[in-house]
N, C-alpha and C positions, 0 to 999 in steps of 0.2 A: 535739314539739308546736310549734304556733305561737301567738304572742299577737300581737295587733294588727298583724299582716303583718310580725312579726320572728321570726325563729328563736329559740326559748329555748335556755338552756343545755342541750346534749345530754347526758342521762345515760347511763351505761352500759346497753347493750341487755339484758344479761343480769345475773344477780346478781354482782358485782364479786368478784374472788378477792383476799382480803385476807391479807397476811402480818403479823401482830403479833410484834413483837421486845421482849419485857420479860423481866426477869430475877426480878420479883417475882410469885410465883405468884397471890396474891390479885388484883393489878392485872391480870394477863394473862387470868384467869377472868373479871373483871369486863368487860374490853373484849371478849373472845370472846362472853360471853353478850349484851351490848349489840348488838354488830355482826352477830350470827349471824342476827338478824332481817331484815337487809337485804343479807348478804353471806356469801360461803363463806370461813370463817376458818380459818387455820391458824396455830399458834403455835410460835415459836422461842425459846428460852430466852436465846440469845446470838447476837452477830454471827457467828460462826463457823458455827453450826447454820443461820442464816438464808442465808448465803453458799453453802452446800452445797446448800440446797433452790433456789435461784433458778434455776440453770441447767437443771434438769430439770422444774420447773413453771411455769406461766405465771400471774404474780400481776399484778393491775392496780395494786395499792396496797401499798406498805410502810409500817406504822406502827410507829416506832421510838421507845423511851425514850431519853433523853440519856444515861442511866447514868453518873452522876458517881461518882467524881472524873475517870475516864478519858473521853475523848470517844470511846467505842465506837460511840454511837449515831450520832453525826456522822460518824464515819470510815465506817460502815456505809452511810449514805445517800449519801456521797461516791462510794463504790464503785459503788452501784446507779446513781446518775447518770451514772458513765462506761461501766459495762458494760450497763445497761438503761434507756436513757434515756427510753423510753415507760413506764416504770412510775412512777405518783405516789408521791412521797416525803412523808410527814408526819412531823413531829417532835413527839412528846407528852411533855411534861416538867412537872415540878412548878415549875419557874422558867426563864425564858427568858434564858439567858446571852448576852452579846454575839456569841459565836462563832455562836449559833443565828440571830442576826439577820442576821449577816455572810453566813451560808450561805443564807439565804433571798434575800437581795440578790443573791447570785451565781448563783442558779437551781439550787442543789444541793438545797434544800428547797422544796417546793411550799407546804406549810402548816405553821404551827407552832400547836399546841394546847397550853395550858395544863392540867396535871391539876388536879383531875378535871373533863376537858371535859363539857359536857352531852351526854345522848344525842343530840339532834338535831344538834349541831355534829358529833360523831363519825360519825353516819350520813351527813350531807351530804359530809364530807371524803372518806368512801370511796365514795361514790355517784356523784360528778362527776368527769369528766376534768380533768387538770391544766389550768391557763390558762398555756399557752405558746405 
């Protein structure tokens, strides 16, 4: 769309394909329910499962939990950045540790969302391409 002669931020032309990675079933179900209205959502219970899905399926966005105490979520997003750089990477965590802020500054993470992120924030995060 166009606004005042300027292009607006271009949303994905189709429903984005989102991979949600979270080991807490209630959180994963909640994210899936909220995002399903705006996206095609697939759930992976851990980083290993997510990495096995990524080569064979085209995802626009990966939303991953930080999964403390191990930096599994951040390690996953680092690998996604290296192997699938066009995929948007969103970290969804209860607290934003310093490692997450450094990863965002380094371009490994496109967005950091604190749990529980409001519905409109989640939908916007998966419905817009990364700002790179």
